[in-house]
C-alpha positions as YAML, in Angstrom:
chain: A
units: angstrom
residues:
- id: 1
  name: MET
  ca: [-5.48, -5.90, -22.27]
- id: 2
  name: PRO
  ca: [-5.09, -6.48, -18.52]
- id: 3
  name: ALA
  ca: [-8.11, -7.64, -16.54]
- id: 4
  name: ARG
  ca: [-9.47, -6.16, -13.34]
- id: 5
  name: GLN
  ca: [-9.66, -8.23, -10.20]
- id: 6
  name: GLY
  ca: [-11.21, -6.40, -7.29]
- id: 7
  name: GLY
  ca: [-9.49, -3.05, -7.04]
- id: 8
  name: LYS
  ca: [-6.33, -4.27, -8.76]
- id: 9
  name: ILE
  ca: [-5.19, -4.88, -12.33]
- id: 10
  name: TYR
  ca: [-4.33, -8.46, -13.24]
- id: 11
  name: CYS
  ca: [-1.54, -8.87, -15.79]
- id: 12
  name: GLN
  ca: [0.56, -11.80, -16.89]
- id: 13
  name: LEU
  ca: [4.31, -11.56, -16.82]
- id: 14
  name: LEU
  ca: [6.87, -13.81, -18.47]
- id: 15
  name: ILE
  ca: [10.13, -14.06, -16.52]
- id: 16
  name: ASP
  ca: [13.18, -16.05, -17.52]
- id: 17
  name: PRO
  ca: [13.64, -19.14, -15.32]
- id: 18
  name: HIS
  ca: [16.98, -18.35, -13.69]
- id: 19
  name: ARG
  ca: [16.01, -14.84, -12.70]
- id: 20
  name: TYR
  ca: [12.67, -16.18, -11.48]
- id: 21
  name: ALA
  ca: [14.64, -18.54, -9.23]
- id: 22
  name: LEU
  ca: [16.40, -15.50, -7.76]
- id: 23
  name: ILE
  ca: [13.05, -13.85, -7.04]
- id: 24
  name: GLU
  ca: [11.74, -17.09, -5.57]
- id: 25
  name: GLU
  ca: [14.74, -17.28, -3.26]
- id: 26
  name: MET
  ca: [14.20, -13.67, -2.16]
- id: 27
  name: ALA
  ca: [10.54, -14.44, -1.46]
- id: 28
  name: VAL
  ca: [11.40, -17.47, 0.66]
- id: 29
  name: GLN
  ca: [13.93, -15.45, 2.66]
- id: 30
  name: ALA
  ca: [11.35, -12.70, 3.21]
- id: 31
  name: ASP
  ca: [8.57, -15.23, 4.00]
- id: 32
  name: MET
  ca: [6.48, -13.86, 1.12]
- id: 33
  name: ARG
  ca: [4.66, -15.35, -1.84]
- id: 34
  name: VAL
  ca: [6.54, -14.94, -5.10]
- id: 35
  name: THR
  ca: [3.78, -12.78, -6.56]
- id: 36
  name: ALA
  ca: [3.94, -10.47, -3.54]
- id: 37
  name: MET
  ca: [7.72, -10.21, -3.93]
- id: 38
  name: ILE
  ca: [7.39, -9.37, -7.63]
- id: 39
  name: ARG
  ca: [4.77, -6.72, -6.80]
- id: 40
  name: GLU
  ca: [7.06, -5.23, -4.16]
- id: 41
  name: LEU
  ca: [10.01, -5.18, -6.58]
- id: 42
  name: VAL
  ca: [7.88, -3.40, -9.19]
- id: 43
  name: TYR
  ca: [6.74, -0.81, -6.66]
- id: 44
  name: VAL
  ca: [10.32, -0.18, -5.49]
- id: 45
  name: ALA
  ca: [11.45, 0.25, -9.11]
- id: 46
  name: LEU
  ca: [8.56, 2.64, -9.83]
- id: 47
  name: GLU
  ca: [9.32, 4.69, -6.75]
- id: 48
  name: SER
  ca: [12.95, 5.08, -7.82]
- id: 49
  name: LYS
  ca: [12.09, 6.01, -11.44]
- id: 50
  name: ILE
  ca: [9.01, 8.25, -11.08]
- id: 51
  name: ASN
  ca: [8.81, 11.77, -9.68]
- id: 52
  name: ALA
  ca: [8.34, 11.42, -5.90]
- id: 53
  name: SER
  ca: [5.17, 13.51, -5.66]
- id: 54
  name: VAL
  ca: [3.57, 11.69, -8.61]
- id: 55
  name: TYR
  ca: [4.40, 8.32, -7.02]
- id: 56
  name: ARG
  ca: [3.09, 9.41, -3.60]
- id: 57
  name: GLU
  ca: [-0.17, 10.58, -5.18]
- id: 58
  name: ALA
  ca: [-0.63, 7.28, -7.03]
- id: 59
  name: LYS
  ca: [0.17, 5.32, -3.87]
- id: 60
  name: ALA
  ca: [-2.29, 7.37, -1.81]
- id: 61
  name: ARG
  ca: [-5.03, 6.86, -4.40]
- id: 62
  name: ASP
  ca: [-4.36, 3.10, -4.44]
- id: 63
  name: GLU
  ca: [-4.44, 2.98, -0.64]
- id: 64
  name: ALA
  ca: [-7.79, 4.83, -0.65]
- id: 65
  name: ILE
  ca: [-9.22, 2.26, -3.08]
- id: 66
  name: TRP
  ca: [-7.95, -0.54, -0.84]
- id: 67
  name: ALA
  ca: [-9.46, 1.06, 2.29]
- id: 68
  name: GLU
  ca: [-12.80, 1.45, 0.49]
- id: 69
  name: SER
  ca: [-12.79, -2.20, -0.59]
- id: 70
  name: ILE
  ca: [-12.11, -3.27, 3.01]
- id: 71
  name: ARG
  ca: [-14.95, -1.03, 4.26]
- id: 72
  name: LYS
  ca: [-17.36, -2.54, 1.72]
- id: 73
  name: ARG
  ca: [-16.27, -6.07, 2.62]
- id: 74
  name: VAL
  ca: [-16.87, -5.44, 6.33]
- id: 75
  name: GLU
  ca: [-20.27, -3.88, 5.62]
- id: 76
  name: GLY
  ca: [-21.21, -6.85, 3.44]
- id: 77
  name: ARG
  ca: [-20.28, -9.31, 6.17]
- id: 78
  name: LEU
  ca: [-22.27, -7.36, 8.73]
- id: 79
  name: ARG
  ca: [-25.33, -7.36, 6.44]
- id: 80
  name: SER
  ca: [-24.91, -11.07, 5.82]
- id: 81
  name: ARG
  ca: [-24.72, -11.80, 9.54]
- id: 82
  name: ALA
  ca: [-27.77, -9.64, 10.18]
- id: 83
  name: LYS
  ca: [-29.75, -11.55, 7.53]
- id: 84
  name: THR
  ca: [-28.63, -14.87, 9.02]
- id: 85
  name: HIS
  ca: [-29.85, -13.81, 12.45]
- id: 86
  name: GLU
  ca: [-33.18, -12.61, 11.00]
- id: 87
  name: THR
  ca: [-33.91, -15.90, 9.22]
- id: 88
  name: GLN
  ca: [-32.95, -18.24, 12.06]
- id: 89
  name: PRO
  ca: [-36.03, -19.56, 13.88]
- id: 90
  name: GLU
  ca: [-36.31, -18.53, 17.48]
- id: 91
  name: THR
  ca: [-36.10, -21.34, 19.98]
- id: 92
  name: VAL
  ca: [-38.55, -21.48, 22.80]
- id: 93
  name: THR
  ca: [-37.27, -22.79, 26.11]
- id: 94
  name: LYS
  ca: [-39.55, -23.93, 28.86]
...
């Protein structure tokens, strides 16, 4: 069963070594990590095999999850900074 990591699903994938080398070469040429290249290749294959409206809906839902995770991350950082400023002792200058 795949695990969740953030808003994504983590799965392991076994790829034969010579075809992996091809993907690795593509990633280097595109200045991408290999995992990002594999993800992109999977998404391109899905888009070509799945009904366009179904794919667009899934993509839009994934993008909404991503936007929500970014919003929560920004809010968390703002709260953290606010707490840091509250707990710092005030300095008195004469």
